[in-house]
SEMI-581356 format. One line per 5 residues: number of its first residue (from 1); their letters; for each residue x, y, z of N, C-alpha, C. Coordinates in pm, 1 decimal. Each point is the difference from the previous one (the first is absolute). Example, Ala and Ser with C-alpha at 12.3 -4.5 7.8 and 13.67 -1.06 7.14 Angstrom:
<recs>
1) as) 1319.0:-569.0:780.0:-89.0:119.0:0.0:90.0:120.0:0.0 ~ -35.0:105.0:-72.0:82.0:119.0:6.0:-77.0:109.0:73.0
</recs>
This chain:
<recs>
1) mktpi) -12522.3:1785.8:-9861.8:-54.1:127.5:-48.6:-140.7:-20.8:-51.8 ~ -97.9:77.2:44.3:-139.5:-23.3:-30.4:-48.6:72.5:-124.8 ~ 79.4:91.5:-54.7:-44.6:81.9:-112.3:-45.3:-81.0:-119.9 ~ 78.8:-100.2:-49.6:-43.7:-75.2:-116.5:-133.0:-69.3:22.0 ~ -25.2:-49.1:122.0:-124.6:-67.7:29.0:-116.4:95.5:-15.6
6) kisav) 15.2:120.4:55.4:-108.8:97.3:-6.1:-23.8:46.7:-141.9 ~ 109.4:23.1:-76.1:-14.7:42.7:-138.3:-66.6:-110.9:-80.6 ~ 39.5:-124.2:24.7:-59.7:-111.7:-71.2:-148.8:-10.0:28.2 ~ -38.7:30.5:123.0:-141.2:-5.3:35.7:-79.6:102.9:-78.7 ~ 53.3:122.9:-9.1:-67.7:104.3:-76.8:-8.3:-40.3:-146.7
11) saiai) 111.4:-55.2:-51.8:2.1:-40.8:-140.3:-102.3:-109.0:-26.3 ~ -6.2:-97.5:90.2:-91.9:-112.1:-19.6:-144.2:46.3:-3.2 ~ -35.4:91.3:88.7:-136.6:51.4:3.2:-34.2:71.0:-130.8 ~ 92.9:85.8:-44.0:-26.3:76.5:-121.4:-8.6:-90.3:-122.1 ~ 93.2:-96.4:-10.7:-0.8:-89.5:-115.7:-125.8:-85.2:-1.8
16) amlat) -40.7:-43.6:118.6:-121.3:-80.4:8.4:-120.7:79.5:-47.2 ~ -4.5:127.8:36.0:-110.5:84.7:-41.7:-2.7:14.0:-151.8 ~ 119.9:23.3:-57.2:6.2:20.4:-143.5:-25.0:-129.3:-77.2 ~ 29.6:-114.7:63.6:-15.3:-127.9:-68.7:-141.2:-54.3:7.2 ~ -78.9:45.9:96.2:-137.0:-47.2:15.3:-84.9:46.2:-117.2
21) pafaq) -75.6:-87.2:-61.1:-79.5:39.1:-117.1:-84.8:122.8:22.5 ~ -57.3:12.6:119.7:-87.4:115.3:27.4:77.7:128.8:-5.0 ~ 131.7:-7.7:31.0:80.6:120.9:1.3:75.8:18.6:-130.9 ~ 17.8:-105.0:-75.9:82.6:8.4:-119.9:-79.9:29.8:-126.0 ~ -130.3:19.4:16.6:-80.3:27.3:-118.1:45.7:129.4:-65.2
26) tvked) 2.6:2.6:-131.3:41.9:118.9:-72.5:-120.5:66.4:-63.0 ~ 5.4:132.0:-0.1:-106.5:77.0:-62.6:60.9:59.4:-126.6 ~ -11.1:-69.1:-111.7:72.6:35.7:-120.8:-67.9:114.8:-72.3 ~ 27.1:117.6:47.2:-53.8:120.7:-59.6:113.4:97.6:-24.1 ~ -17.3:89.2:-96.3:102.2:99.0:-29.5:15.9:101.1:112.5
31) tdfdg) -96.4:1.4:91.7:4.6:98.4:109.1:67.9:-53.5:125.7 ~ 44.3:-125.9:-0.9:72.9:-53.1:115.8:123.5:84.6:27.3 ~ 24.0:33.2:127.7:118.4:74.8:43.4:10.6:134.5:-72.5 ~ -114.3:65.8:-9.3:-3.6:131.7:-63.0:-86.1:91.4:87.0 ~ 56.5:112.6:41.3:-76.4:94.6:80.3:53.6:16.7:141.5
36) vyvgg) -77.0:71.1:80.5:39.1:33.9:137.7:-39.0:-113.6:95.1 ~ 83.4:-21.9:102.2:-30.7:-102.6:99.3:47.8:43.8:138.0 ~ -60.2:-58.0:102.6:47.2:14.5:138.3:18.5:-140.9:54.9 ~ 91.5:-13.9:94.4:25.1:-133.5:53.0:88.7:4.1:121.9 ~ 51.0:-115.4:35.6:85.1:-11.2:116.8:86.7:-123.1:-8.3
41) hfgys) 84.5:-16.0:101.1:85.7:-117.9:4.5:24.0:-40.7:144.8 ~ 32.5:-126.4:16.9:40.7:-53.5:129.7:109.1:-102.7:-27.6 ~ 108.2:6.8:77.8:109.3:-92.4:-27.2:103.9:-2.7:109.1 ~ 123.6:-27.8:-41.9:108.6:-23.1:95.0:126.0:71.6:-45.6 ~ 68.8:65.5:95.2:127.2:67.5:-26.1:113.3:-87.0:52.3
46) aqssp) 92.7:-38.4:-88.3:115.6:-80.7:38.3:126.6:76.7:-34.4 ~ 87.0:19.7:97.7:120.4:77.9:-23.1:105.8:-79.3:-74.7 ~ 95.5:73.2:-57.2:105.2:-61.0:-80.3:87.0:-91.6:85.8 ~ 74.3:-86.5:-66.3:88.9:-91.8:71.1:98.3:77.5:87.1 ~ 44.4:-59.1:112.0:92.5:69.2:90.3:124.4:49.6:-72.2
51) rdegv) 41.9:118.9:32.2:120.5:59.0:-57.7:74.7:71.6:111.1 ~ 124.6:34.5:-26.6:78.3:71.4:100.3:-61.2:136.6:25.9 ~ -22.2:30.7:124.9:-51.5:130.7:37.9:47.1:31.0:140.4 ~ 28.1:126.9:25.0:46.6:39.0:132.2:-42.4:140.5:34.8 ~ 80.8:65.6:80.6:-26.2:136.3:44.9:123.0:83.9:-31.0
56) afdtd) -21.2:120.9:-52.2:109.5:91.5:-32.7:4.9:112.5:102.5 ~ 120.6:54.9:21.4:22.3:98.7:106.2:63.6:127.5:-54.1 ~ -42.2:111.1:59.2:57.2:132.1:-28.2:45.4:57.9:133.4 ~ 124.9:-25.4:37.1:49.8:43.2:132.0:45.0:146.0:2.0 ~ 34.3:55.9:-116.6:42.5:140.5:-3.5:-112.5:93.5:-44.9
61) idgef) -119.9:-54.1:-17.1:-121.0:78.4:-33.0:23.2:91.9:-120.7 ~ 55.2:-58.4:-107.2:19.0:77.2:-123.1:-101.8:-39.6:-106.2 ~ -96.3:-85.5:37.9:-101.5:-42.4:-94.9:39.8:-120.3:-83.0 ~ 122.9:-46.6:14.5:47.3:-117.3:-73.4:11.3:-117.9:96.9 ~ -71.5:-106.9:-30.9:-0.8:-116.3:89.3:111.0:-96.3:-41.8
66) dngvf) 123.7:45.2:25.9:116.6:-74.9:-45.8:103.3:-21.3:110.5 ~ -44.9:5.4:124.8:93.0:-12.4:112.2:-16.3:-133.1:72.7 ~ 105.0:-39.8:70.5:-8.7:-111.2:92.0:-14.9:54.0:141.2 ~ -49.7:-81.4:90.4:-14.0:37.8:140.1:104.4:-79.7:78.8 ~ 93.7:73.2:63.2:111.6:-65.0:67.5:6.5:38.3:147.5
71) taaga) 55.7:-90.9:78.4:18.7:26.5:142.5:120.8:90.8:18.9 ~ 21.4:45.4:123.7:115.4:85.5:30.9:130.8:-72.2:-27.8 ~ -2.4:-132.7:4.3:120.0:-79.1:-27.0:17.4:-29.4:-149.0 ~ -94.2:45.4:-83.7:10.1:-19.1:-144.3:-64.6:-126.1:-53.9 ~ -72.7:-72.8:85.2:-67.1:-122.1:-45.2:-134.2:32.8:-64.0
76) nafap) -40.0:-81.1:-95.1:-129.0:16.8:-67.0:-112.0:-34.2:97.9 ~ -81.1:99.8:35.3:-107.3:-21.7:98.0:-110.4:-88.9:-55.4 ~ -4.2:-17.0:-133.2:-102.9:-84.4:-61.4:62.2:-122.1:-67.1 ~ 106.7:-49.9:61.2:66.2:-120.3:-51.4:-92.4:-121.7:-7.2 ~ -99.2:-14.6:92.3:-90.2:-116.1:-12.5:-77.8:-3.3:-130.9
81) gfcrg) -19.8:114.8:-64.0:-59.2:3.2:-132.2:-147.5:33.9:-6.8 ~ -59.6:-35.2:-113.5:-137.4:37.2:-33.2:-75.9:-122.3:-49.9 ~ -131.7:11.3:-1.3:-80.8:-103.6:-63.8:-129.4:60.3:-50.2 ~ -54.3:-62.6:-102.3:-130.1:41.3:-50.3:-105.9:-68.0:85.3 ~ -95.5:78.9:50.2:-102.5:-52.5:88.6:7.0:66.8:135.2
86) sarts) -82.2:-45.5:91.5:-11.0:59.8:133.8:75.2:-84.1:102.0 ~ 85.0:64.3:81.0:83.3:-70.7:97.1:-84.6:-78.0:100.2 ~ 46.1:-120.3:31.7:-66.4:-79.8:103.0:46.7:40.9:139.5 ~ 129.1:29.5:12.9:58.2:44.1:127.7:105.3:105.7:-30.0 ~ 77.5:36.2:99.6:108.5:96.6:-19.0:125.0:-63.6:-58.1
91) laadg) 2.1:-130.6:-13.2:116.7:-72.7:-48.1:-12.7:-33.3:-148.1 ~ 102.7:32.9:-77.2:-2.0:-30.0:-142.5:-7.3:-150.0:-24.9 ~ 55.4:-78.2:89.7:0.7:-145.7:-16.5:-140.6:-59.0:0.0 ~ -95.4:70.3:58.2:-138.0:-48.5:4.4:-76.6:31.5:-126.8 ~ 59.8:79.2:-88.5:-58.6:26.5:-130.1:-123.7:88.6:2.4
96) caqdq) -68.6:1.2:-113.9:-118.2:85.4:-18.2:-118.3:-81.0:-51.9 ~ -118.5:41.3:39.5:-122.5:-57.2:-55.9:-17.0:52.5:-142.1 ~ -48.6:-84.5:-90.5:-15.3:41.2:-139.2:-104.2:110.5:-13.7 ~ 10.2:73.2:-110.1:-95.5:107.7:-25.9:-142.3:-53.9:-4.1 ~ -93.0:85.5:36.6:-140.9:-39.4:8.3:-73.0:33.0:-129.6
101) ngiey) -44.9:-103.7:-69.5:-85.1:19.6:-116.2:-144.6:14.9:46.8 ~ -91.3:31.8:-89.7:-137.2:20.3:45.4:-98.7:18.7:-113.0 ~ -125.3:13.8:35.4:-105.0:18.7:-99.7:5.7:141.2:-56.9 ~ -62.3:17.7:-113.3:-17.7:133.0:-57.7:-137.3:8.3:-64.3 ~ -49.5:121.7:-15.1:-132.8:19.8:-57.1:-9.4:142.4:-54.2
106) gvrig) -97.6:23.0:-87.0:-14.2:133.3:-56.2:-117.4:11.0:-95.7 ~ -19.4:121.0:-51.2:-106.1:28.6:-96.3:60.6:72.9:-119.0 ~ -69.3:-6.0:-112.6:52.4:64.0:-121.4:-113.5:48.5:-90.0 ~ 34.2:93.9:-85.3:-88.8:45.0:-106.4:84.7:12.8:-125.4 ~ -53.8:-43.8:-111.6:78.4:3.0:-122.5:-86.5:5.3:-123.7
111) adkry) 66.3:2.0:-113.0:-69.5:1.8:-128.7:84.5:-73.3:-102.7 ~ -64.8:-77.9:-85.1:66.7:-72.8:-107.4:-60.1:39.6:-134.3 ~ 80.2:-13.7:-103.4:-47.6:18.6:-136.5:43.4:-120.2:-81.9 ~ -97.0:-63.6:-64.2:29.2:-120.0:-77.2:14.0:31.7:-147.2 ~ 108.8:-53.7:-59.7:23.4:12.8:-143.1:13.7:-141.2:-57.2
116) gnfvi) -109.3:-54.2:-52.0:3.1:-138.6:-43.0:19.9:-90.3:121.3 ~ 105.8:-78.2:-3.4:30.5:-85.6:114.9:102.9:61.2:94.3 ~ 38.8:123.7:-23.0:97.2:66.9:85.9:-71.0:101.4:90.0 ~ 48.8:10.1:123.4:-60.8:89.0:99.1:107.8:89.7:58.9 ~ -26.9:130.1:4.5:90.0:96.6:62.8:-80.2:78.4:103.5
121) galve) 58.3:20.1:116.9:-73.7:70.9:103.9:89.0:59.4:106.7 ~ -63.1:56.2:101.7:70.5:60.9:112.6:-89.8:-9.5:122.5 ~ 63.1:3.7:117.0:-77.4:-7.4:123.9:68.7:78.5:109.9 ~ -79.6:39.5:99.7:49.4:61.5:123.3:-45.4:-88.7:114.2 ~ 90.8:-25.8:93.6:-27.8:-97.7:105.1:44.5:52.4:136.9
126) gsrse) -79.6:-28.2:101.2:38.4:24.7:138.6:14.7:-133.7:68.9 ~ 111.8:-20.9:72.1:25.4:-131.6:57.9:72.5:10.3:133.4 ~ -0.9:-111.1:71.3:69.5:-10.3:128.1:60.7:-139.4:12.2 ~ 122.9:-5.4:54.5:66.6:-127.3:23.9:40.3:-7.6:146.9 ~ -12.4:-118.8:58.8:35.4:-18.5:139.5:136.8:-65.8:17.9
131) akdsa) 80.7:-1.9:-106.2:135.4:-52.8:9.6:90.0:98.3:75.5 ~ 93.8:-54.2:79.1:94.2:82.7:75.7:142.8:-44.3:-31.2 ~ 87.5:99.0:-15.9:138.7:-24.0:-39.5:92.6:56.7:107.7 ~ 86.5:-83.3:56.6:87.2:43.6:109.7:147.5:-24.0:-31.4 ~ 86.0:76.4:66.2:144.9:-18.8:-5.1:54.6:28.9:139.3
136) tafss) 101.4:-76.2:41.9:53.3:10.6:136.0:150.5:16.9:-0.5 ~ 48.8:85.9:87.8:143.2:13.1:27.0:26.5:-48.5:142.4 ~ 113.1:-67.3:19.3:38.9:-47.6:132.9:131.5:65.6:41.9 ~ 1.6:59.3:118.4:123.2:58.3:53.9:62.7:-98.0:98.8 ~ 126.6:24.8:32.4:73.0:-89.5:90.0:-33.8:23.1:146.5
141) tpany) -95.9:86.1:29.7:-34.6:34.9:138.5:-37.5:-119.0:88.2 ~ -89.1:-95.1:-33.6:-71.4:-13.7:-127.8:-134.5:74.4:1.6 ~ -45.1:38.7:-119.2:-130.1:65.2:-15.4:-46.3:-16.7:-144.1 ~ -130.9:9.0:-20.4:-54.0:-4.6:-135.8:-63.1:133.5:-36.6 ~ -7.3:25.9:-130.6:-57.9:123.7:-54.0:-83.1:-42.1:-121.6
146) vftre) -132.9:4.4:13.2:-89.2:-58.2:-99.8:-80.5:108.1:-71.3 ~ 12.7:4.3:-132.5:-78.3:89.7:-85.4:-108.5:-82.7:-70.3 ~ -125.2:49.5:2.8:-110.7:-69.7:-65.0:-82.3:98.2:-81.7 ~ -43.3:-43.1:-118.3:-85.1:84.5:-83.6:-110.4:-83.3:-62.1 ~ -110.8:68.1:-30.1:-111.9:-62.5:-69.6:-70.2:104.7:-84.8
151) ldyav) -71.2:-47.3:-101.1:-73.0:89.1:-90.2:-138.3:23.3:57.7 ~ -21.1:119.1:54.1:-127.9:31.3:62.9:-112.3:-7.2:-104.2 ~ 16.3:72.6:-108.7:-89.6:-10.4:-115.2:66.9:66.1:-119.4 ~ -50.8:-28.1:-118.9:61.3:52.2:-121.8:-106.0:33.5:-103.2 ~ 31.3:97.3:-84.6:-82.4:35.4:-115.1:85.8:-24.2:-123.5
156) sarar) -51.6:-79.5:-93.2:78.4:-39.6:-116.7:-74.7:31.0:-129.1 ~ 76.8:28.7:-103.6:-55.6:21.9:-134.3:77.3:-88.3:-97.0 ~ -71.8:-88.7:-68.4:66.8:-94.4:-89.2:-68.7:-3.8:-136.7 ~ 79.1:-23.8:-101.3:-53.1:-31.2:-132.2:-8.7:-151.3:-11.5 ~ -83.1:-47.9:-89.5:-0.9:-143.3:-26.6:-33.5:-24.0:-145.8
161) agytp) 54.5:-108.2:-52.7:-24.0:-37.3:-139.1:-13.3:-151.3:-5.8 ~ -95.7:-46.5:-79.0:-21.8:-143.1:-2.0:-60.6:-51.4:-128.9 ~ -26.0:-130.7:3.2:-54.4:-69.1:-115.6:-115.4:-87.5:45.3 ~ -113.3:9.7:-71.6:-115.7:-84.1:29.5:-33.3:-81.3:-124.4 ~ 19.6:-130.4:4.0:-24.3:-83.9:-118.6:-148.1:-22.2:-26.2
166) gggil) -63.1:100.4:-58.4:-141.4:-10.4:-33.8:-93.5:43.2:110.1 ~ 50.5:56.0:105.9:-84.5:45.4:110.1:-11.1:-104.3:109.0 ~ -44.0:45.0:116.9:-21.7:-92.3:111.4:115.2:-8.6:96.7 ~ 124.2:-9.9:-51.1:119.0:-7.6:84.7:102.7:99.6:-50.8 ~ 61.7:73.1:92.6:101.6:99.5:-33.6:131.3:-35.0:68.5
171) fygtg) 109.5:-6.1:-77.7:135.3:-16.7:53.2:70.3:134.7:-14.3 ~ 59.3:50.9:107.3:53.2:136.0:-6.8:128.1:18.3:81.0 ~ 73.6:104.7:-38.0:113.7:48.5:76.8:-34.2:137.6:52.9 ~ 60.5:38.5:112.7:-33.1:129.5:60.2:121.4:58.3:70.5 ~ 7.1:132.0:6.9:110.0:65.5:69.6:-26.7:148.5:16.1
176) gvsyg) 63.2:58.8:102.1:-17.2:142.9:22.8:63.3:46.2:128.8 ~ -40.5:117.6:44.4:60.2:62.4:118.2:-91.5:-18.0:121.0 ~ 60.1:13.1:118.0:-75.6:-11.0:123.8:55.8:99.4:101.0 ~ -87.5:51.8:83.7:38.3:98.1:102.1:-55.5:-51.3:132.6 ~ 88.2:-40.4:89.1:-44.3:-65.5:121.7:42.8:70.4:127.3
181) rmens) -83.0:-11.8:102.6:32.4:54.1:131.6:66.4:-110.5:81.4 ~ 129.4:18.3:29.3:76.0:-97.7:74.9:-5.8:32.8:149.4 ~ -15.5:-103.8:80.1:1.4:15.1:145.6:124.1:-71.2:53.6 ~ 91.1:77.6:58.1:125.1:-52.9:54.6:-3.0:0.5:152.0 ~ 70.8:-94.7:59.7:11.9:-4.8:145.8:139.2:-50.8:38.1
186) frtsn) 36.0:22.5:125.2:132.8:-37.8:48.7:-10.7:-47.0:143.9 ~ 77.4:-102.2:33.3:10.9:-43.6:138.5:142.2:-46.2:27.0 ~ 40.6:6.9:124.9:134.3:-41.2:38.1:2.2:-47.6:144.1 ~ 96.3:-84.4:30.3:20.3:-44.0:138.0:102.1:86.8:71.3 ~ 53.7:100.3:-68.9:95.2:94.7:59.1:-78.6:100.1:85.9
191) aanaf) 21.7:-5.7:130.8:-73.3:88.3:91.7:82.9:119.6:44.4 ~ 121.5:13.2:-49.9:88.4:109.0:44.0:-14.3:124.3:-87.4 ~ 6.5:-16.8:-130.2:-10.0:114.3:-90.5:-145.1:44.7:-18.5 ~ -16.9:121.2:-53.9:-132.0:52.9:-36.0:-16.8:-14.1:-151.1 ~ -117.9:-41.7:-45.1:-25.9:-23.7:-141.6:-119.2:83.6:-45.8
196) tprng) 23.1:80.9:-104.1:-103.3:89.6:-51.8:-23.4:-27.3:-147.7 ~ -111.3:-65.1:-36.3:-29.8:-27.9:-141.6:-48.0:125.2:-72.7 ~ 25.4:3.8:-131.4:-49.4:106.0:-87.2:-65.4:-62.8:-123.0 ~ -110.1:59.5:-44.3:-71.1:-44.8:-120.2:-52.9:-142.2:14.2 ~ -64.7:-28.1:113.4:-55.9:-132.9:22.0:-106.6:-36.8:-100.5
201) kdwsw) -83.7:96.7:-37.2:-100.2:-21.2:-104.1:30.3:96.5:-113.5 ~ 24.0:-57.2:-117.1:41.3:82.8:-112.3:-50.1:-62.4:-129.7 ~ -19.7:83.3:-102.9:-44.5:-47.4:-130.0:119.5:-39.5:-85.2 ~ -12.3:-108.2:-72.8:109.3:-51.6:-82.0:-50.7:-34.8:-140.0 ~ 83.3:28.7:-99.6:-33.1:-36.4:-137.4:47.2:-142.0:-29.0
206) gwqag) -71.8:-66.1:-88.4:39.4:-133.6:-40.6:-60.0:-34.9:-134.3 ~ 14.5:-124.6:-38.8:-59.1:-45.9:-124.8:-43.0:-145.4:13.0 ~ -87.4:-41.6:-92.2:-55.4:-134.4:-0.5:1.0:-54.1:-142.8 ~ 16.5:-131.5:-13.8:-7.0:-63.0:-131.0:-43.2:-144.7:17.6 ~ -75.2:-50.2:-96.6:-44.6:-138.0:10.0:-96.3:-35.3:-111.1
211) ggvea) -90.6:-90.6:30.1:-96.2:-43.4:-99.4:-107.3:-86.5:62.1 ~ -94.3:-42.4:-85.1:-107.2:-81.8:54.4:-93.5:-52.9:-106.9 ~ -104.5:-65.9:46.9:-103.8:-51.9:-87.6:-134.9:35.8:61.7 ~ -94.0:38.8:-83.7:-132.7:40.8:45.8:-104.4:-72.5:-83.6 ~ -100.9:-56.5:64.7:-102.3:-78.0:-70.2:-138.0:56.2:29.2
216) kiapn) -81.6:13.7:-105.2:-138.0:46.0:15.4:-85.1:-113.1:58.6 ~ -79.5:32.1:101.8:-93.8:-98.2:54.4:-144.6:46.5:-19.2 ~ -15.3:120.7:-51.1:-130.0:57.7:-33.3:28.2:116.5:-93.4 ~ -99.2:49.5:-72.6:25.1:109.7:-93.7:70.0:120.1:62.3 ~ -26.0:27.2:129.2:58.6:118.6:63.6:92.4:-32.7:116.8
221) msigl) 42.1:-125.0:13.0:82.6:-37.6:114.8:110.4:-96.5:-41.4 ~ 118.7:17.0:60.8:111.4:-90.5:-26.2:78.8:-23.6:128.1 ~ 72.7:-110.1:2.8:92.5:-29.6:108.9:135.1:-31.9:-61.2 ~ 107.0:3.9:80.9:130.1:-27.1:-56.4:105.2:-31.4:103.8 ~ 118.7:-26.2:-50.6:118.1:-25.2:81.8:110.0:92.7:-49.5
226) eylyn) 65.0:71.1:91.6:97.9:102.5:-38.4:125.6:-10.6:85.2 ~ 115.4:18.7:-65.4:129.1:7.6:69.7:60.7:138.4:-21.4 ~ 58.6:57.0:106.2:71.4:127.9:-10.5:129.5:-5.6:79.6 ~ 104.5:58.3:-56.2:122.0:28.9:75.4:-8.3:145.6:42.5 ~ 27.1:28.3:129.0:-11.1:135.4:55.1:131.8:42.1:63.1
231) tytnd) 40.6:122.6:-21.0:117.9:52.3:68.7:-19.6:148.3:30.0 ~ 40.0:39.9:121.8:-10.5:139.1:45.8:134.5:43.6:58.7 ~ 38.4:124.1:-28.2:123.3:54.9:56.1:-33.2:72.9:129.4 ~ 57.8:-48.9:110.2:-29.8:53.6:132.3:130.8:20.4:76.6 ~ 61.5:119.0:-18.7:131.2:26.5:60.8:0.7:123.4:89.9
236) dyvvn) -118.6:49.6:37.3:-6.8:122.5:80.3:-6.1:-25.8:150.1 ~ -23.7:-124.1:40.2:-14.7:-29.4:142.9:137.7:-8.4:65.4 ~ 23.4:88.2:97.7:128.5:9.2:69.6:-24.6:-0.1:149.7 ~ 86.5:-69.3:72.3:-5.1:0.7:145.7:126.8:67.8:52.3 ~ -18.7:108.5:74.5:113.5:70.6:60.4:29.7:-59.4:136.9
241) vgpgt) 127.5:-28.7:24.2:43.4:-56.7:127.9:72.0:108.7:79.6 ~ -54.4:32.2:116.9:59.4:101.5:87.0:55.1:-60.0:128.3 ~ 46.3:85.0:91.0:65.8:-48.3:121.9:-89.2:-80.7:93.1 ~ -120.9:50.2:28.8:-79.7:-68.3:101.2:76.4:-2.8:130.7 ~ 18.8:-117.2:56.4:80.4:-14.7:122.3:138.3:-55.7:-30.6
246) apatn) 33.6:-13.9:-129.1:128.1:-57.4:-38.9:113.4:100.0:20.8 ~ 119.6:-46.3:32.7:115.5:88.9:18.3:52.9:50.7:-133.8 ~ 85.6:98.9:4.6:56.6:58.9:-121.6:85.7:-99.3:-77.2 ~ 41.6:-108.0:64.8:80.8:-101.4:-67.6:-85.5:-102.0:-75.5 ~ -131.4:16.7:1.8:-90.0:-89.0:-72.3:33.6:5.0:-149.5
251) pfllt) 6.8:-114.8:-68.5:37.3:-0.9:-142.6:-84.9:90.1:-89.0 ~ -126.7:16.1:31.0:-86.3:87.1:-80.4:36.5:148.3:14.8 ~ 72.8:35.8:106.0:23.4:140.4:33.8:141.7:47.6:-27.0 ~ 91.8:-89.7:-27.5:142.1:35.1:-7.4:33.6:101.1:-108.7 ~ -63.2:-9.1:-115.2:37.8:87.5:-111.7:-61.1:138.9:10.5
256) sgqtd) -132.9:9.2:19.8:-65.9:130.5:-0.8:-99.3:18.4:114.4 ~ -3.5:-93.9:91.4:-95.4:7.8:110.1:-135.3:-60.5:-32.8 ~ -15.6:-53.5:-121.6:-124.5:-62.7:-42.9:25.6:-81.6:-126.1 ~ -96.6:-80.3:-40.0:10.3:-80.4:-121.7:-138.8:-16.1:-60.9 ~ -6.0:7.4:-132.1:-123.4:-31.6:-71.7:11.1:-141.9:-55.2
261) mrrsd) -113.9:-74.0:4.5:-6.5:-136.8:-51.5:-115.8:-11.9:-99.3 ~ 18.6:-83.0:-101.6:-109.3:-34.3:-90.5:29.6:-135.1:-64.1 ~ -100.0:-57.0:-63.7:18.1:-127.4:-68.0:92.8:15.6:-120.0 ~ 78.0:-104.4:-28.4:92.0:6.9:-113.4:-71.5:-21.8:-133.5 ~ -112.9:-69.1:0.9:-75.6:-25.5:-123.2:-123.4:89.5:-2.1
266) pnfef) -8.5:93.3:-94.5:-114.0:92.0:-2.5:-126.2:-58.3:-62.6 ~ 8.2:-117.9:-57.4:-112.0:-52.8:-78.1:-84.2:-100.0:77.6 ~ -132.2:21.3:-4.5:-96.1:-93.8:55.7:-63.0:-71.8:-118.1 ~ 27.1:-130.1:-12.9:-42.8:-76.6:-116.1:-86.3:-117.7:43.9 ~ -103.3:-28.4:-78.3:-79.5:-119.0:26.7:-76.4:-42.1:-125.2
271) hslrv) -44.9:-125.6:1.7:-77.1:-57.2:-110.1:-145.0:-14.0:43.5 ~ -91.3:30.0:-90.7:-143.3:-9.7:28.8:-64.1:-106.4:-87.3 ~ -79.0:-85.4:61.1:-83.2:-94.4:-73.1:-143.5:23.7:42.9 ~ -85.8:35.2:-96.6:-133.8:50.0:32.7:-110.1:-71.2:-78.3 ~ -112.8:-12.9:62.7:-125.3:-33.4:-67.3:-74.0:131.3:-22.3
276) ttafr) -43.3:25.0:-123.6:-62.2:127.7:-34.7:-146.0:-18.8:-42.4 ~ -76.2:107.0:13.6:-136.3:5.1:-52.3:-20.8:133.8:-68.8 ~ -86.9:3.8:-99.4:-29.1:125.4:-70.6:-145.9:-0.6:-45.3 ~ -62.0:116.8:13.8:-138.4:19.9:-44.3:1.0:111.7:-104.4 ~ -48.3:-30.2:-117.9:7.9:94.8:-111.3:-133.9:68.9:-25.4
281) f) 10.1:122.5:-48.8:-118.0:79.2:-29.1:-30.2:0.2:-149.2
</recs>
């Protein structure tokens, strides 16, 4: 798994910057970390450790995804099971490729107010992550059914509170809400049925929490290292399965002539490790 290596690389760069005397100089003034600032970040999105995830079915189209899909003989059509990630082939035995992590970047504007050595502030941020999260179902046909989602972009609002020991360096915690545009997609090796996705691109609410350290490198400029945990609820993407060229005895059609499918886990979660910059006015 390459994620720890990439995260370590980002961490090493940021720590090296903060440890270098030219970057670690402190500007010990009462005005450090006080006022309006604009800035940005660049980093890496790493998804949570693998967990059980699959696909849920609504065969009677009542809006509740609590049904199984069975053959005319009563066998479970999805007996091969599910996996987190993207299917390599139509066979469950071949497993799935792990989720794709990726870079992230964004811009922000915020304001801080300093009270002695304590700092309270808020910021608004626009960001994008290139991480992709997939889940696969395998039928006994055999065939695969792959759901994939990614965060197209997000707008977030967070509060932050921190401590600066005499100015120059700020240690802080941060948290707030986020509103992101999710991009969903679907693919399958089943060529018999017809598949109609709904809500491929949709807005989702989420939240973020984390912390970081920020160091002044000039009276009006600082750099830092920041960690955030991100989670978004994304449960509106549904794929309707219709007849296509499949016979009426097709497992998807036996109950009501169609079936709706969606991911069993509505949450898109990932960890962010970022190098930040800020320019103060």
